[in-house]
C-alpha atoms as one frame of an Amber mdcrd trajectory, in Angstrom:
protein
  23.795 -20.032 -14.811  20.087 -20.276 -14.399  17.233 -20.586 -16.746  14.649
 -19.160 -14.437  12.349 -16.555 -16.078  13.419 -13.059 -14.960  10.026 -11.926
 -14.027   9.473 -15.107 -12.020  12.869 -14.723 -10.345  11.917 -11.177  -9.226
   8.602 -12.326  -8.048  10.267 -14.939  -5.697  12.499 -12.325  -4.346   9.367
 -10.004  -3.644   7.586 -12.604  -2.274  10.292 -13.336   0.363  10.189  -9.506
   1.339   6.336  -9.577   1.478   6.657 -12.590   3.967   9.124 -10.458   6.089
   6.719  -7.589   6.067   3.822  -9.543   7.040   5.768 -10.649  10.138   6.732
  -7.224  10.862   3.333  -5.864  10.713   1.800  -8.546  12.827   4.217  -7.580
  15.619   3.121  -4.012  15.710   1.041  -3.069  18.796  -1.895  -2.272  16.795
  -2.167  -5.520  14.896  -1.486  -7.505  18.081  -4.493  -5.918  19.696  -6.564
  -6.825  16.449  -5.451 -10.423  16.284  -5.921 -11.036  20.118  -9.085  -9.397
  20.461  -8.385  -6.231  22.324  -8.810  -3.881  19.368 -10.821  -0.859  20.236
 -12.929   1.801  18.419 -10.240   4.249  19.027  -7.611   1.840  17.567  -9.713
   1.514  14.366 -10.423   5.374  14.218  -6.421   5.988  14.556  -5.884   3.391
  11.933  -8.159   5.214   9.386  -6.860   8.604  10.346  -3.406   7.563   9.484
  -4.124   5.340   6.438  -5.945   8.251   4.851  -2.825  10.499   4.642  -0.821
   7.501   2.762  -3.701   6.697   0.634  -4.103  10.111  -0.495  -0.716  10.630
  -1.330  -0.748   7.316  -3.381  -2.192   8.669  -6.581  -0.077  11.824  -6.577
   3.186   9.747  -6.344   1.998   7.149  -8.938   0.902  10.216 -11.415   4.394
  11.633 -10.726   6.253   8.334 -11.536   4.138   8.146 -14.585   5.323  11.610
 -15.777   8.970  10.310 -15.407   8.674   7.449 -17.446  10.118   7.734 -20.951
   8.507   7.149 -24.502  10.171   3.814 -24.631   7.989   2.417 -21.873   4.704
   3.972 -22.838   2.613   1.044 -21.920   3.890   1.099 -18.561   3.284   4.961
 -18.339  -0.202   3.980 -19.415  -0.754   1.454 -16.813   0.302   3.658 -14.072
  -1.917   6.454 -15.155  -4.776   4.157 -15.152  -3.916   2.998 -11.569  -3.545
   6.730 -10.401  -7.008   7.435 -11.940  -8.668   4.615 -10.370  -7.318   4.996
  -7.008  -7.300   8.915  -6.606 -10.493   9.122  -4.663  -9.989   6.074  -2.411
  -9.151   8.295   0.431 -12.700   9.525   0.451 -13.713   5.925   1.425 -11.609
   6.227   4.541 -13.103   9.395   5.362 -16.569   7.878   4.928 -15.436   4.869
   7.065 -14.263   7.242   9.880 -17.610   9.379   9.847 -19.666   5.891  10.132
 -17.772   5.196  13.345 -18.882   8.375  14.852 -15.720  10.454  13.918 -15.735
  13.978  12.426 -14.709  14.372   8.997 -12.824  17.552   9.876 -10.799  15.614
  12.334  -9.614  12.938   9.734  -9.121  15.598   6.993  -6.988  17.870   9.413
  -4.904  15.338  10.954  -1.149  15.244  10.581   0.972  12.414   9.076   2.599
  10.221  11.935   6.385   9.773  11.747   6.348   6.586   9.735   3.859   8.193
   7.171   6.039  11.284   6.905   8.965   8.845   6.069   7.047   6.623   3.669
   5.619   9.765   1.868   8.954  11.353   1.409  10.479   8.075   0.185   7.690
   7.395  -2.375   7.819  11.043  -3.897  11.596  10.872  -4.023  11.534   7.568
  -5.723   8.728   8.752  -8.130  10.823  11.903  -9.006  13.413   9.814 -10.735
  14.026   9.229 -14.295  12.258   5.891 -15.290  11.368   5.183 -11.394  10.934
   1.462 -12.041  11.907   0.529  -8.638   8.373   1.689  -7.572   6.987  -1.532
  -8.988   8.477  -3.178  -5.756   6.715  -0.423  -3.608   3.350  -1.266  -5.383
   4.042  -5.025  -4.680   4.038  -4.452  -1.109   1.336  -1.966  -1.002  -1.157
  -3.651  -3.553  -0.106  -7.128  -2.194  -1.258  -5.825   1.382  -4.750  -4.889
   0.077  -5.076  -8.257  -1.814  -3.856 -10.369   1.178  -4.721  -8.515   4.383
  -7.339  -5.937   3.729 -10.464  -8.109   3.642  -9.258 -10.100   6.491  -8.596
  -7.031   8.735 -12.112  -5.592   7.616 -13.948  -8.767   8.918 -12.122  -8.863
  11.934 -12.562  -5.155  12.778 -16.309  -5.379  11.778 -16.691  -8.532  14.125
 -14.547  -7.151  17.053 -16.245  -3.894  17.179 -19.763  -4.731  15.928 -19.665
  -2.120  13.198 -21.897  -2.039  10.256 -20.553  -2.686   6.609 -20.537   1.151
   5.968 -17.619   1.485   8.344 -15.146  -0.946   6.838 -15.807  -0.300   3.112
 -12.265   0.724   2.323 -10.804  -2.659   3.533 -13.400  -4.905   2.255 -13.460
  -2.965  -1.223  -9.404  -3.430  -1.556  -9.570  -6.962  -0.452 -11.619  -7.584
  -3.571 -10.075  -5.346  -5.984  -6.558  -5.410  -5.332  -6.055  -8.992  -6.432
  -6.680  -7.986  -9.933  -3.829  -5.390  -9.479  -1.406  -8.110  -8.611  -2.503
 -10.046 -11.752  -1.580  -6.901 -13.798   1.926  -6.376 -11.671   3.313  -9.465
 -13.589   2.692  -7.704 -16.778   4.346  -4.469 -15.536   7.604  -6.412 -14.590
   7.621  -7.989 -18.127   7.820  -4.407 -19.567  11.072  -3.530 -17.830  12.845
  -6.980 -17.378  15.134  -8.668 -17.827  17.736  -6.177 -16.519  19.843  -6.874
 -13.497  19.910  -3.333 -12.262  16.463  -2.761 -12.450  15.504  -6.148 -10.893
  17.674  -5.065  -7.895  15.993  -1.677  -7.710  12.686  -3.226  -7.464  13.372
  -5.562  -4.731  15.362  -2.893  -2.712  12.372  -0.355  -3.151  10.027  -3.166
  -1.989  12.063  -3.831   0.997  12.424  -0.248   2.189   8.861   0.631   1.400
   7.917  -2.386   3.722  10.048  -1.086   6.457   8.494   2.331   6.392   4.887
   1.014   6.078   5.551  -1.097   9.047   6.809   1.969  10.782   3.752   3.852
   9.994   1.400   1.282  11.529   3.855   0.940  14.514   3.389   4.918  15.236
  -0.380   4.431  15.360  -1.946   4.940  19.055   1.380   5.551  20.571
C-alpha cells in the first residue's frame, strides 16, 4: 500500500516518460545538428514545414476530444475547449516564421505530412474519438512539456546559429513562455479524472506512444 497522492504518482510516471522522450529527441539527426552547430537554414525550414502540420491538427483533435467528454466532467471539457480556442491559430505563427526565413507561404501550406506526422496525427485523432478520451492528458503532457522545456532553448539556438531576426523564431519563443502556464493547469486536469488506476495507466501509455511518434516526426525531417 502507498499513501502517495494519485496525481503526484501519475506525474512521476509522466516525468520518466518525458525524460526518455527528451533523450530520444536529442538523438535525432536534426537536433544533433542543432546542438553541435551544424544546423542549416534548410534544416530550420524543414522543421517549420513539418511542425506546422502537427500544430494545425492540434486544435482539431483537442476540440474532438472535448466533444467526447461526458457531462460528468464538464470542467475538463471546458478546459480542453479553451485550449483549442487559444491554440487554433498557432500554425499561422509557423507560416510567418517560414516566410521570414525567405520561404514561400504556398510551400509550407501545401506540404505533405512526413511519415511520423501521419502516424502521430492518426493516433491523436483516434484517441480523441474515444468516449471520455482521458488518456490524451498524457499526450498533452508530452507536447505541452516540450513547449515549456525545450521551445525557448531551441528558438535561441536557431536564432543564434543562423543569425535570424526575432521575427523568424516567434513560434518557438512564444511557446517557451506560454506553455509553462499550461503545465501548471495540467495538474488540475489530472485531478478531475483521478484517482482511477485504469485511467492513470491510459494516461501514461498515451504519453509514451505520443512521445515515440513525435520523435519519429522529428527523425523524418530532412531525410
